[in-house]
DRENPA-3360 file (N, C-alpha, C; in nm, 2 decimals, always signed):
BEGIN
1 = XXXXXXXX = -6.49/+4.97/+1.13/-6.55/+4.84/+1.17/-6.51/+4.73/+1.07 ~ -6.48/+4.62/+1.12/-6.43/+4.51/+1.03/-6.55/+4.44/+0.97 ~ -6.52/+4.39/+0.84/-6.62/+4.31/+0.77/-6.61/+4.17/+0.83 ~ -6.72/+4.10/+0.83/-6.73/+3.96/+0.89/-6.80/+3.87/+0.79 ~ -6.75/+3.75/+0.79/-6.82/+3.63/+0.73/-6.81/+3.52/+0.82 ~ -6.91/+3.43/+0.81/-6.91/+3.31/+0.89/-6.90/+3.19/+0.80 ~ -6.82/+3.09/+0.85/-6.80/+2.97/+0.77/-6.82/+2.85/+0.86 ~ -6.88/+2.74/+0.81/-6.88/+2.62/+0.89/-6.77/+2.53/+0.84;
9 = XXXXXXXX = -6.71/+2.46/+0.94/-6.60/+2.37/+0.91/-6.65/+2.23/+0.87 ~ -6.62/+2.19/+0.76/-6.66/+2.06/+0.70/-6.55/+1.96/+0.71 ~ -6.58/+1.83/+0.69/-6.49/+1.72/+0.70/-6.37/+1.75/+0.60 ~ -6.40/+1.80/+0.48/-6.29/+1.82/+0.39/-6.19/+1.93/+0.43 ~ -6.22/+2.00/+0.53/-6.13/+2.11/+0.58/-6.03/+2.06/+0.69 ~ -6.05/+1.93/+0.73/-5.98/+1.88/+0.85/-5.89/+1.77/+0.82 ~ -5.80/+1.74/+0.91/-5.71/+1.63/+0.91/-5.78/+1.51/+0.97 ~ -5.71/+1.40/+0.98/-5.78/+1.27/+1.03/-5.83/+1.29/+1.18;
17 = XXXXXXXX = -5.78/+1.39/+1.25/-5.82/+1.41/+1.39/-5.93/+1.51/+1.40 ~ -5.98/+1.56/+1.29/-6.10/+1.65/+1.29/-6.05/+1.80/+1.32 ~ -5.92/+1.83/+1.31/-5.87/+1.96/+1.33/-5.85/+2.03/+1.19 ~ -5.88/+2.15/+1.18/-5.86/+2.22/+1.05/-5.71/+2.22/+1.01 ~ -5.69/+2.18/+0.89/-5.55/+2.18/+0.83/-5.51/+2.33/+0.82 ~ -5.38/+2.35/+0.87/-5.33/+2.49/+0.89/-5.35/+2.58/+0.76 ~ -5.32/+2.52/+0.64/-5.32/+2.60/+0.52/-5.47/+2.64/+0.48 ~ -5.57/+2.58/+0.53/-5.70/+2.61/+0.50/-5.74/+2.75/+0.56;
25 = XXXXXXXX = -5.68/+2.79/+0.66/-5.70/+2.93/+0.71/-5.67/+3.03/+0.61 ~ -5.57/+3.01/+0.53/-5.54/+3.10/+0.42/-5.65/+3.11/+0.31 ~ -5.71/+2.99/+0.29/-5.83/+2.99/+0.19/-5.94/+3.07/+0.25 ~ -5.97/+3.05/+0.38/-6.08/+3.12/+0.45/-6.06/+3.27/+0.44 ~ -5.93/+3.31/+0.46/-5.90/+3.45/+0.46/-5.92/+3.51/+0.31 ~ -5.88/+3.43/+0.22/-5.89/+3.47/+0.08/-6.04/+3.49/+0.05 ~ -6.13/+3.40/+0.09/-6.27/+3.41/+0.07/-6.32/+3.54/+0.14 ~ -6.28/+3.56/+0.26/-6.32/+3.68/+0.34/-6.28/+3.81/+0.27;
33 = XXXXXXXX = -6.15/+3.81/+0.21/-6.11/+3.93/+0.14/-6.20/+3.96/+0.02 ~ -6.23/+3.85/-0.06/-6.31/+3.87/-0.18/-6.45/+3.92/-0.14 ~ -6.51/+3.87/-0.03/-6.64/+3.92/+0.02/-6.63/+4.07/+0.07 ~ -6.52/+4.10/+0.13/-6.49/+4.24/+0.18/-6.49/+4.33/+0.06 ~ -6.41/+4.30/-0.04/-6.40/+4.38/-0.16/-6.54/+4.39/-0.23 ~ -6.61/+4.28/-0.24/-6.74/+4.29/-0.30/-6.84/+4.38/-0.22 ~ -6.83/+4.37/-0.09/-6.91/+4.46/-0.01/-6.88/+4.61/-0.03 ~ -6.75/+4.64/-0.07/-6.71/+4.77/-0.10/-6.73/+4.81/-0.24;
41 = XXXXXXXX = -6.80/+4.73/-0.32/-6.82/+4.76/-0.46/-6.72/+4.72/-0.56 ~ -6.62/+4.64/-0.51/-6.51/+4.60/-0.60/-6.54/+4.46/-0.65 ~ -6.56/+4.44/-0.78/-6.58/+4.31/-0.84/-6.45/+4.26/-0.89 ~ -6.39/+4.16/-0.82/-6.26/+4.11/-0.85/-6.25/+4.06/-1.00 ~ -6.35/+3.99/-1.04/-6.35/+3.94/-1.18/-6.35/+4.05/-1.28 ~ -6.43/+4.15/-1.26/-6.43/+4.27/-1.35/-6.29/+4.34/-1.35 ~ -6.23/+4.35/-1.23/-6.10/+4.41/-1.22/-6.00/+4.33/-1.30 ~ -6.01/+4.20/-1.30/-5.92/+4.11/-1.38/-5.94/+4.15/-1.53;
49 = XXXXXXXX = -6.06/+4.16/-1.57/-6.09/+4.19/-1.71/-6.04/+4.32/-1.75 ~ -6.02/+4.42/-1.65/-5.97/+4.55/-1.68/-5.82/+4.55/-1.67 ~ -5.76/+4.44/-1.63/-5.61/+4.44/-1.62/-5.55/+4.46/-1.49 ~ -5.63/+4.46/-1.38/-5.58/+4.47/-1.24/-5.58/+4.33/-1.18 ~ -5.47/+4.30/-1.12/-5.46/+4.17/-1.05/-5.41/+4.19/-0.91 ~ -5.47/+4.13/-0.81/-5.43/+4.15/-0.67/-5.36/+4.02/-0.62 ~ -5.24/+4.03/-0.59/-5.16/+3.92/-0.55/-5.11/+3.93/-0.41 ~ -5.10/+3.82/-0.34/-5.05/+3.82/-0.20/-4.90/+3.83/-0.21;
57 = XXXXXXXX = -4.84/+3.93/-0.15/-4.70/+3.95/-0.15/-4.63/+3.90/-0.02 ~ -4.71/+3.90/+0.09/-4.65/+3.86/+0.22/-4.77/+3.82/+0.31 ~ -4.75/+3.72/+0.39/-4.84/+3.68/+0.50/-4.77/+3.66/+0.63 ~ -4.82/+3.72/+0.73/-4.76/+3.69/+0.87/-4.88/+3.64/+0.95 ~ -4.88/+3.51/+0.98/-4.99/+3.45/+1.04/-4.95/+3.39/+1.17 ~ -5.04/+3.40/+1.27/-5.02/+3.34/+1.40/-5.14/+3.25/+1.44 ~ -5.11/+3.12/+1.46/-5.22/+3.03/+1.50/-5.22/+3.02/+1.65 ~ -5.34/+3.04/+1.71/-5.36/+3.05/+1.85/-5.42/+2.93/+1.91;
65 = XXXXXXXX = -5.52/+2.88/+1.84/-5.60/+2.76/+1.88/-5.64/+2.69/+1.75 ~ -5.71/+2.58/+1.77/-5.76/+2.50/+1.66/-5.91/+2.51/+1.64 ~ -5.95/+2.52/+1.52/-6.09/+2.50/+1.48/-6.11/+2.35/+1.45 ~ -6.23/+2.30/+1.47/-6.26/+2.16/+1.45/-6.38/+2.14/+1.37 ~ -6.39/+2.01/+1.32/-6.50/+1.97/+1.25/-6.64/+2.01/+1.31 ~ -6.72/+2.08/+1.23/-6.85/+2.12/+1.28/-6.86/+2.26/+1.34 ~ -6.74/+2.32/+1.37/-6.74/+2.45/+1.43/-6.79/+2.55/+1.32 ~ -6.84/+2.66/+1.37/-6.87/+2.78/+1.29/-6.77/+2.89/+1.33;
73 = XXXXXXXX = -6.70/+2.94/+1.23/-6.60/+3.04/+1.26/-6.64/+3.17/+1.19 ~ -6.59/+3.28/+1.25/-6.60/+3.41/+1.19/-6.47/+3.46/+1.15 ~ -6.46/+3.51/+1.03/-6.34/+3.57/+0.98/-6.37/+3.72/+0.96 ~ -6.29/+3.80/+1.03/-6.30/+3.95/+1.01/-6.19/+4.00/+0.92 ~ -6.22/+4.10/+0.85/-6.13/+4.16/+0.75/-6.13/+4.31/+0.76 ~ -6.02/+4.38/+0.77/-6.01/+4.52/+0.77/-5.88/+4.57/+0.71 ~ -5.88/+4.68/+0.64/-5.75/+4.73/+0.59/-5.68/+4.81/+0.70 ~ -5.56/+4.78/+0.72/-5.48/+4.86/+0.82/-5.39/+4.96/+0.75;
81 = XXXXXXXX = -5.36/+4.94/+0.63/-5.27/+5.04/+0.55/-5.31/+5.03/+0.40 ~ -5.33/+5.14/+0.34/-5.36/+5.14/+0.20/-5.26/+5.24/+0.13 ~ -5.18/+5.19/+0.04/-5.09/+5.27/-0.04/-5.13/+5.27/-0.18 ~ -5.05/+5.33/-0.27/-5.09/+5.34/-0.41/-5.11/+5.21/-0.48 ~ -5.01/+5.11/-0.45/-5.02/+4.99/-0.52/-5.01/+4.87/-0.43 ~ -5.02/+4.89/-0.30/-5.03/+4.78/-0.20/-5.11/+4.81/-0.08 ~ -5.16/+4.71/-0.01/-5.23/+4.73/+0.11/-5.20/+4.62/+0.21 ~ -5.22/+4.65/+0.33/-5.21/+4.55/+0.44/-5.35/+4.53/+0.50;
89 = XXXXXXXX = -5.39/+4.40/+0.50/-5.52/+4.36/+0.55/-5.50/+4.28/+0.67 ~ -5.58/+4.31/+0.78/-5.57/+4.23/+0.90/-5.70/+4.14/+0.90 ~ -5.67/+4.01/+0.92/-5.77/+3.91/+0.94/-5.77/+3.85/+1.08 ~ -5.88/+3.83/+1.13/-5.89/+3.75/+1.26/-5.99/+3.64/+1.23 ~ -5.96/+3.52/+1.28/-6.05/+3.40/+1.28/-6.09/+3.37/+1.42 ~ -6.22/+3.37/+1.44/-6.27/+3.36/+1.58/-6.37/+3.24/+1.58 ~ -6.37/+3.17/+1.69/-6.48/+3.08/+1.72/-6.55/+3.13/+1.85 ~ -6.67/+3.18/+1.83/-6.74/+3.25/+1.93/-6.65/+3.38/+1.96;
97 = XXXXXXXX = -6.61/+3.39/+2.08/-6.52/+3.51/+2.12/-6.37/+3.47/+2.13 ~ -6.34/+3.35/+2.09/-6.20/+3.30/+2.11/-6.12/+3.32/+1.98 ~ -6.01/+3.38/+1.99/-5.92/+3.40/+1.87/-5.85/+3.27/+1.83 ~ -5.88/+3.23/+1.71/-5.82/+3.10/+1.66/-5.69/+3.13/+1.58 ~ -5.69/+3.24/+1.50/-5.58/+3.27/+1.42/-5.59/+3.42/+1.38 ~ -5.48/+3.48/+1.36/-5.48/+3.62/+1.30/-5.36/+3.64/+1.21 ~ -5.39/+3.72/+1.11/-5.28/+3.74/+1.00/-5.28/+3.88/+0.95 ~ -5.17/+3.93/+0.91/-5.15/+4.05/+0.83/-5.11/+4.00/+0.69;
105 = XXXXXXXX = -5.19/+4.04/+0.59/-5.17/+4.00/+0.45/-5.14/+4.12/+0.37 ~ -5.03/+4.12/+0.30/-4.99/+4.23/+0.21/-5.03/+4.19/+0.07 ~ -5.12/+4.28/+0.01/-5.17/+4.26/-0.12/-5.10/+4.36/-0.21 ~ -5.06/+4.32/-0.33/-5.00/+4.42/-0.43/-5.10/+4.42/-0.55 ~ -5.11/+4.53/-0.61/-5.18/+4.54/-0.73/-5.08/+4.54/-0.85 ~ -5.10/+4.45/-0.95/-5.01/+4.44/-1.06/-5.10/+4.45/-1.19 ~ -5.03/+4.48/-1.30/-5.09/+4.48/-1.43/-5.07/+4.34/-1.50 ~ -5.12/+4.34/-1.63/-5.10/+4.21/-1.70/-4.96/+4.16/-1.72;
113 = XXXXXXXX = -4.87/+4.26/-1.71/-4.72/+4.22/-1.73/-4.66/+4.19/-1.60 ~ -4.73/+4.19/-1.49/-4.68/+4.16/-1.36/-4.61/+4.28/-1.29 ~ -4.63/+4.40/-1.34/-4.56/+4.52/-1.29/-4.66/+4.59/-1.19 ~ -4.60/+4.64/-1.08/-4.69/+4.71/-0.99/-4.77/+4.83/-1.06 ~ -4.89/+4.84/-1.02/-4.97/+4.95/-1.07/-5.06/+5.00/-0.96 ~ -5.11/+5.12/-0.98/-5.20/+5.18/-0.87/-5.33/+5.11/-0.87 ~ -5.39/+5.10/-0.75/-5.52/+5.04/-0.73/-5.62/+5.13/-0.81 ~ -5.72/+5.07/-0.86/-5.83/+5.15/-0.92/-5.89/+5.24/-0.82;
121 = XXXXXXX = -5.96/+5.34/-0.88/-6.02/+5.45/-0.80/-6.10/+5.40/-0.68 ~ -6.18/+5.30/-0.70/-6.28/+5.25/-0.59/-6.21/+5.21/-0.47 ~ -6.08/+5.18/-0.47/-6.01/+5.13/-0.35/-6.00/+5.24/-0.24 ~ -6.00/+5.36/-0.28/-5.98/+5.47/-0.18/-6.10/+5.47/-0.08 ~ -6.21/+5.42/-0.12/-6.33/+5.42/-0.03/-6.33/+5.30/+0.07 ~ -6.24/+5.20/+0.05/-6.23/+5.09/+0.13/-6.16/+5.11/+0.26 ~ -6.06/+5.20/+0.26/-5.97/+5.22/+0.38/-6.03/+5.32/+0.47;
% end
């Protein structure tokens, strides 16, 4: 089952026509991933302090419709693939039951030197 968060679209999220600026969907997905990890017992700030950093290595995003000023959207998050040092996360952005955007995001786990490293033990429970 996918993790869900709801967000309201504010004026700051939109262009002059009241349509969500395309890059903001990536911000919403980042927020959803952080909440997904927190819900699974992963504190991203604590992981940073321990020398684990989670970086976006690839994004494949498809925009289907537009969200607009005042809309409430739902962002779903689920892991589709979990490897030793990378994972693929599927996000869907919905307005009611209508798909607005969907993405596959590849995250890599790196150490302080920027080298790939295994995810900490708690990640096995997320997938």
